[in-house]
C-alpha positions as CSV (number, residue, x, y, z in Angstrom):
1,M,87.8,13.7,1.2
2,P,84.6,11.8,2.2
3,S,81.3,13.2,0.9
4,P,79.8,15.5,3.5
5,Q,76.9,14.0,5.4
6,L,76.1,17.2,7.2
7,A,76.9,20.9,6.5
8,I,76.4,24.2,8.3
9,T,76.8,27.3,6.2
10,G,77.4,30.9,6.9
11,V,78.0,30.3,10.6
12,K,80.4,32.0,13.0
13,V,82.8,29.6,14.7
14,F,84.3,29.7,18.2
15,D,88.0,29.1,17.7
16,S,88.7,27.5,21.1
17,A,92.5,27.6,20.6
18,A,92.5,31.3,20.0
19,G,89.5,32.1,22.2
20,R,87.7,34.2,19.7
21,I,84.8,34.1,17.2
22,T,85.7,33.8,13.5
23,G,83.7,33.6,10.3
24,P,81.3,33.3,8.8
25,M,82.4,29.8,7.8
26,D,81.1,26.7,6.1
27,V,81.6,23.6,8.2
28,T,81.1,20.1,6.8
29,V,80.9,16.8,8.6
30,A,81.6,13.2,7.3
31,D,82.0,9.9,9.0
32,G,81.7,11.4,12.5
33,L,84.5,13.9,12.0
34,I,84.8,17.5,10.9
35,A,85.6,17.2,7.2
36,S,86.3,20.9,6.5
37,V,86.1,24.4,8.0
38,T,86.4,27.0,5.2
39,P,85.3,30.7,4.7
40,A,81.7,30.9,3.7
41,G,81.2,30.5,0.0
42,P,78.8,32.3,-2.3
43,T,76.9,29.1,-3.1
44,A,75.0,27.3,-0.3
45,L,75.5,23.6,0.0
46,S,72.5,21.5,-0.9
47,G,70.6,20.4,2.2
48,A,72.9,22.4,4.5
49,I,71.8,23.9,7.9
50,D,71.7,27.7,7.6
51,G,74.0,29.1,10.3
52,T,73.4,32.8,9.6
53,G,73.3,34.7,12.8
54,K,74.4,31.7,14.8
55,T,77.6,30.5,16.5
56,L,79.1,27.0,16.3
57,L,80.7,25.8,19.5
58,P,82.6,22.6,20.1
59,G,80.6,20.2,22.3
60,L,81.0,21.1,26.0
61,I,83.0,18.8,28.3
62,D,82.4,18.3,32.0
63,A,85.6,17.0,33.5
64,H,84.1,15.9,36.9
65,W,80.8,14.1,36.5
66,H,79.1,11.2,38.2
67,A,76.6,9.8,35.7
68,A,75.1,7.2,38.1
69,F,74.6,9.6,41.0
70,T,73.8,13.0,39.5
71,A,70.0,13.2,39.8
72,I,69.1,10.9,42.7
73,P,69.3,11.6,46.5
74,A,72.2,10.1,48.3
75,V,70.0,7.8,50.4
76,T,68.4,6.5,47.2
77,A,71.8,5.7,45.8
78,Q,72.8,3.8,48.9
79,L,69.6,1.8,49.6
80,S,67.8,1.4,46.3
81,E,67.9,-1.6,44.0
82,I,70.6,-1.0,41.4
83,G,68.2,-1.3,38.5
84,Y,66.3,1.7,39.8
85,V,69.6,3.7,40.1
86,F,70.5,2.8,36.5
87,A,67.0,3.8,35.2
88,H,67.5,7.3,36.5
89,A,71.1,7.3,35.1
90,V,69.8,6.5,31.6
91,V,67.4,9.5,31.8
92,S,70.2,11.7,33.2
93,A,72.6,10.7,30.4
94,R,70.2,11.9,27.8
95,E,69.5,15.2,29.6
96,T,73.2,15.8,30.0
97,L,73.7,15.5,26.2
98,L,70.7,17.8,25.5
99,R,72.4,20.4,27.7
100,G,75.2,20.4,25.1
101,F,77.7,18.4,27.2
102,T,78.7,15.9,24.6
103,T,81.6,14.5,26.8
104,V,82.0,13.9,30.5
105,R,84.9,12.5,32.6
106,D,83.1,10.2,35.1
107,L,85.1,10.2,38.3
108,G,83.3,7.5,40.3
109,G,80.4,5.2,39.9
110,P,79.2,2.1,38.1
111,V,79.2,3.5,34.6
112,F,80.9,0.9,32.4
113,G,77.6,-0.5,31.2
114,I,76.0,2.9,30.7
115,K,79.0,3.9,28.6
116,Q,78.7,0.7,26.5
117,A,75.0,1.3,25.8
118,I,75.7,4.9,24.8
119,D,78.6,4.0,22.5
120,E,76.6,1.3,20.7
121,G,73.6,3.7,20.3
122,T,71.2,1.9,22.5
123,I,70.6,5.0,24.7
124,A,71.4,8.6,24.2
125,G,74.2,10.2,26.3
126,P,77.6,11.9,26.2
127,R,80.9,10.3,25.6
128,I,82.1,8.9,28.9
129,F,85.7,8.8,30.1
130,P,85.1,6.3,33.0
131,A,87.1,5.9,36.2
132,G,84.8,3.1,37.5
133,G,84.8,2.7,41.2
134,F,86.7,5.4,43.1
135,I,89.4,3.9,45.2
136,S,89.3,4.9,48.9
137,Q,90.9,3.8,52.2
138,T,88.8,2.5,55.1
139,G,87.0,5.6,56.6
140,G,88.0,7.6,53.5
141,H,85.9,9.9,51.3
142,G,84.7,6.8,49.3
143,D,83.7,4.7,52.2
144,F,79.9,4.9,52.2
145,R,79.3,1.7,54.2
146,L,76.5,1.8,56.7
147,P,77.4,1.6,60.4
148,H,76.5,-2.1,60.7
149,E,78.9,-3.0,57.8
150,V,82.0,-2.9,60.0
151,P,84.2,-4.6,61.0
152,R,85.1,-5.9,57.5
153,G,86.0,-9.4,58.8
154,V,88.8,-11.8,57.9
155,A,86.9,-12.9,54.7
156,G,87.0,-9.3,53.4
157,Q,83.3,-9.3,52.5
158,L,82.3,-6.5,50.2
159,S,79.9,-3.7,51.0
160,Y,77.0,-2.8,48.7
161,S,78.9,0.1,47.1
162,E,81.8,-2.2,46.2
163,I,79.5,-4.9,44.8
164,I,77.8,-2.6,42.4
165,G,81.1,-1.0,41.3
166,A,80.7,2.4,42.9
167,A,83.8,2.1,45.1
168,V,86.9,0.1,45.9
169,I,87.9,0.2,49.6
170,A,91.6,-0.6,49.8
171,D,94.2,-0.4,52.6
172,G,97.9,-0.9,51.9
173,E,99.8,-0.9,48.7
174,A,98.8,-4.4,47.7
175,E,95.1,-3.7,48.0
176,V,95.4,-0.4,46.2
177,L,97.3,-2.1,43.4
178,R,94.7,-4.8,43.1
179,G,91.8,-2.2,43.0
180,A,93.6,-0.1,40.4
181,R,94.2,-3.1,38.2
182,E,90.6,-4.2,38.5
183,M,89.3,-0.8,37.3
184,L,91.8,-0.8,34.4
185,R,90.7,-4.3,33.5
186,R,87.1,-3.1,33.4
187,G,87.9,-0.3,31.0
188,A,88.9,2.8,33.1
189,S,90.4,5.6,31.0
190,Q,91.9,7.0,34.2
191,L,91.9,6.1,37.9
192,K,90.3,8.1,40.7
193,L,91.6,8.0,44.3
194,M,90.3,9.7,47.4
195,A,93.4,11.4,48.9
196,G,91.6,13.5,51.6
197,G,88.4,14.3,53.5
198,G,85.3,15.5,51.7
199,C,81.9,17.0,52.2
200,A,79.6,14.2,51.0
201,S,81.1,11.5,53.1
202,T,80.2,10.8,56.7
203,Y,83.3,9.5,58.5
204,D,86.1,11.7,57.5
205,P,86.7,15.3,58.6
206,L,87.7,17.7,55.8
207,D,91.3,18.1,57.1
208,V,92.1,14.4,57.1
209,A,94.8,13.2,54.6
210,Q,94.1,9.8,53.2
211,F,96.4,7.1,51.7
212,T,100.1,7.2,52.2
213,E,102.4,8.3,49.4
214,A,103.4,4.7,48.9
215,E,99.8,3.6,48.5
216,M,99.0,6.3,46.0
217,H,102.2,5.5,44.1
218,A,101.0,1.9,43.7
219,A,98.0,3.2,41.8
220,V,100.2,5.6,39.8
221,Q,102.5,2.7,38.7
222,A,99.5,0.6,37.7
223,A,98.1,3.5,35.6
224,E,101.4,4.4,34.0
225,N,101.9,0.7,33.0
226,W,98.6,1.1,31.1
227,G,99.6,4.4,29.6
228,T,97.2,6.6,31.6
229,Y,97.1,8.6,34.8
230,V,95.7,9.0,38.3
231,T,93.6,11.9,39.5
232,V,92.7,12.4,43.2
233,H,90.0,14.0,45.4
234,A,92.1,16.3,47.6
235,C,91.3,19.6,49.4
236,T,94.2,20.4,51.8
237,P,97.8,21.2,51.2
238,K,99.0,17.9,52.8
239,A,96.7,15.8,50.7
240,I,97.7,17.6,47.5
241,Q,101.4,17.5,48.2
242,T,101.4,13.8,49.1
243,A,99.5,13.1,45.9
244,V,102.0,15.1,43.8
245,A,104.9,13.4,45.4
246,A,103.3,10.0,44.5
247,G,103.1,11.0,40.8
248,V,99.5,12.0,40.5
249,R,98.8,14.1,37.4
250,C,95.5,15.8,38.3
251,I,93.9,17.3,41.5
252,E,90.1,17.5,42.0
253,H,88.8,20.4,44.1
254,G,91.7,21.6,46.1
255,Q,89.8,24.6,47.6
256,L,91.9,24.7,50.7
257,A,95.3,24.8,48.9
258,D,97.9,27.4,50.1
259,E,100.2,29.3,47.8
260,A,103.2,27.0,48.2
261,T,101.0,24.1,47.2
262,V,99.7,25.8,44.1
263,A,103.2,26.8,43.1
264,L,104.1,23.1,43.4
265,L,101.3,22.2,41.0
266,A,102.6,24.7,38.5
267,E,106.2,23.5,38.9
268,K,105.2,19.8,38.4
269,D,102.8,20.6,35.5
270,V,99.9,19.0,37.4
271,W,96.3,19.7,36.2
272,W,93.8,21.2,38.6
273,C,90.1,20.4,38.1
274,L,88.3,23.2,40.0
275,Q,84.6,23.6,40.6
276,P,82.9,26.9,41.3
277,F,81.7,25.8,44.7
278,L,80.0,28.7,46.4
279,D,77.4,29.1,49.1
280,D,74.6,29.7,46.6
281,E,71.7,28.0,44.8
282,D,74.1,25.4,43.3
283,A,75.3,24.0,46.6
284,V,74.8,20.2,46.8
285,P,72.1,19.4,49.4
286,L,73.8,17.8,52.4
287,P,73.0,17.0,56.0
288,P,73.9,19.7,58.5
289,A,77.2,18.1,59.6
290,N,78.3,17.7,56.1
291,M,77.2,21.2,55.1
292,A,79.5,22.6,57.8
293,K,82.4,21.0,55.9
294,A,81.0,22.3,52.6
295,K,81.0,25.9,53.9
296,Q,84.8,25.5,54.6
297,M,85.2,24.5,51.0
298,F,83.0,27.4,49.8
299,A,85.2,29.9,51.7
300,G,88.3,28.7,49.8
301,T,87.0,28.8,46.3
302,D,87.8,32.4,45.4
303,T,91.4,32.0,46.8
304,A,91.9,28.8,44.8
305,Y,90.9,30.3,41.5
306,R,93.0,33.4,42.2
307,L,96.1,31.4,43.1
308,A,95.6,29.0,40.1
309,I,95.5,32.0,37.7
310,K,98.5,33.7,39.5
311,H,100.7,30.7,39.1
312,G,99.6,29.6,35.7
313,V,98.3,26.2,36.7
314,K,96.5,24.2,34.0
315,I,92.8,24.5,35.0
316,A,90.0,22.2,34.0
317,F,86.3,22.7,34.5
318,G,84.0,20.2,36.2
319,T,80.8,20.5,38.2
320,D,80.8,17.4,40.5
321,T,77.0,17.6,40.6
322,L,75.6,15.0,42.9
323,F,72.2,13.8,44.3
324,D,69.9,16.5,42.9
325,A,67.9,16.4,39.7
326,K,67.2,20.2,39.7
327,L,70.9,21.0,40.3
328,A,71.9,18.8,37.4
329,T,69.8,21.0,35.1
330,R,72.2,23.9,36.0
331,Q,75.3,22.4,34.5
332,G,75.6,25.2,32.0
333,A,74.8,27.8,34.6
334,Q,77.7,26.5,36.7
335,L,80.0,26.9,33.7
336,A,78.8,30.4,33.1
337,K,79.5,31.2,36.8
338,L,83.2,31.1,36.0
339,T,82.9,34.6,34.7
340,R,83.5,35.6,38.3
341,W,87.2,34.8,37.5
342,F,87.5,34.6,33.7
343,T,86.4,36.2,30.5
344,P,83.5,34.5,28.6
345,A,86.0,33.3,26.0
346,E,88.2,31.8,28.7
347,V,85.2,30.1,30.2
348,L,84.3,28.5,26.9
349,Q,88.0,27.4,26.4
350,Q,88.0,25.6,29.8
351,A,84.9,23.5,28.8
352,T,86.2,22.8,25.3
353,I,89.9,22.7,24.3
354,R,91.4,22.7,27.8
355,N,89.2,19.8,29.0
356,G,90.0,18.1,25.8
357,E,93.7,18.4,26.5
358,L,93.1,16.9,29.9
359,L,91.2,13.9,28.5
360,A,93.9,13.3,26.0
361,M,96.2,12.3,29.0
362,S,94.5,8.9,28.9
363,G,96.8,8.1,26.0
364,P,96.1,4.6,24.7
365,R,93.3,4.2,27.2
366,N,91.4,7.0,25.5
367,P,88.1,5.4,24.4
368,Y,87.6,8.0,21.6
369,P,91.0,8.6,19.9
370,G,91.1,12.0,18.2
371,R,90.7,15.6,19.1
372,L,87.8,16.9,21.3
373,G,86.9,20.5,22.2
374,V,88.0,22.1,18.9
375,I,86.4,22.9,15.5
376,E,89.0,21.9,13.0
377,E,89.4,19.4,10.2
378,G,89.8,15.8,11.5
379,A,88.4,16.5,15.0
380,H,85.4,14.7,16.4
381,A,82.2,16.3,15.1
382,D,80.7,17.2,18.5
383,L,79.1,20.6,17.9
384,I,76.5,23.0,19.3
385,L,74.7,25.5,17.1
386,V,73.9,28.5,19.3
387,D,71.3,31.2,18.5
388,G,73.5,34.2,19.1
389,D,77.1,34.8,20.3
390,P,78.0,33.2,23.6
391,V,81.2,35.2,23.9
392,A,79.1,38.4,23.9
393,D,76.3,36.8,26.0
394,I,77.6,33.9,28.1
395,S,74.1,33.4,29.6
396,L,73.1,31.6,26.4
397,I,74.8,28.5,27.7
398,T,72.5,28.6,30.7
399,R,69.4,28.2,28.5
400,P,70.2,25.2,26.3
401,D,66.6,24.3,25.7
402,V,66.0,27.6,23.8
403,A,69.5,28.8,22.8
404,F,70.9,25.6,21.4
405,S,69.1,25.1,18.1
406,A,71.1,22.0,17.2
407,I,73.4,19.6,19.0
408,I,75.6,17.2,17.1
409,K,77.5,14.3,18.6
410,G,79.8,12.1,16.4
411,G,78.4,13.8,13.3
412,R,74.8,13.0,14.1
413,L,72.1,15.4,15.1
414,V,70.8,14.7,18.5
415,K,68.8,17.9,18.7
416,G,67.5,20.1,15.9
């Protein structure tokens, strides 16, 4: 066994597989991995962190994040020089990590360079499972062109969002296939398609289904050839059912799904990445016309969670925070909000082991091979030392600045 480079003694441990607190335990870390998890011994390890009265959590995972667009207004993202957008993204990445989210699945945006800088240690931030530019049809949820940028023209000139790598606008199987292959070429760990209308986009009503089954299947084939999968933005039964028929392995949002559609997700073993979208302080700021669509989404959230639980669908947690720096600080608060439908232990499981299982679907495209979301020998040493017991008091994760006395990513202290 490698010599321990970091140790935490006498700490209670959240067993994410069992959904319970165990311990006290001694946990050692070496070479970026958890080297051992053993019952606390009578002799303290030299130089160890004293974990008495504290709880060790696996690093939290947000399975629906947009690192480039989290903390800036939508109009800034559309019209500003890209260097300005990236400057804010660098700050946001560090703040995401200091909230205890050591891993994110980025589902749309120019993040390949940000990920590279984080991985090489140039800037601080979470592990990123990148999709790259989201793939959208013309007039779809990912079409953020300005009104004067149409028609596209015979030369197929690119819009600003396409040039910077935020989006891929594709129509027809050949264009979808090309876009999918381009994102895989750039390093996508999974692909993201827009399969239906959304709230943040201007041109598409919420009820609109987008892409044909054949178009989506082209992306699915490209992903499968690379050993990974496709996830889609979809809200309505038709959009979700078409995506499942095309071989899509994960649905984002889905708040308007009916019972037959949810039963289909369970039957086909498709993941459902849900967000606690409610008409409350965490609603993304949107123009009035878009907010009308958002309120339709809010109205379906309770039903979506109820049906997912009833049918035993595999549920992932993601925030999909966009365009608001203050809202981004409430990442942990949005996770804690899941106690509306789940126990605190189940909430923590969603943001740790369950999301880790979803990320593992990237197979050979996984940029960080190994286990995430668990505290066990050989897993990635992404850990949070919490002052108290978050199963007994889930509100602790809403106050990371005071409740998280240490945050560890890849075996290195990033806080504490």
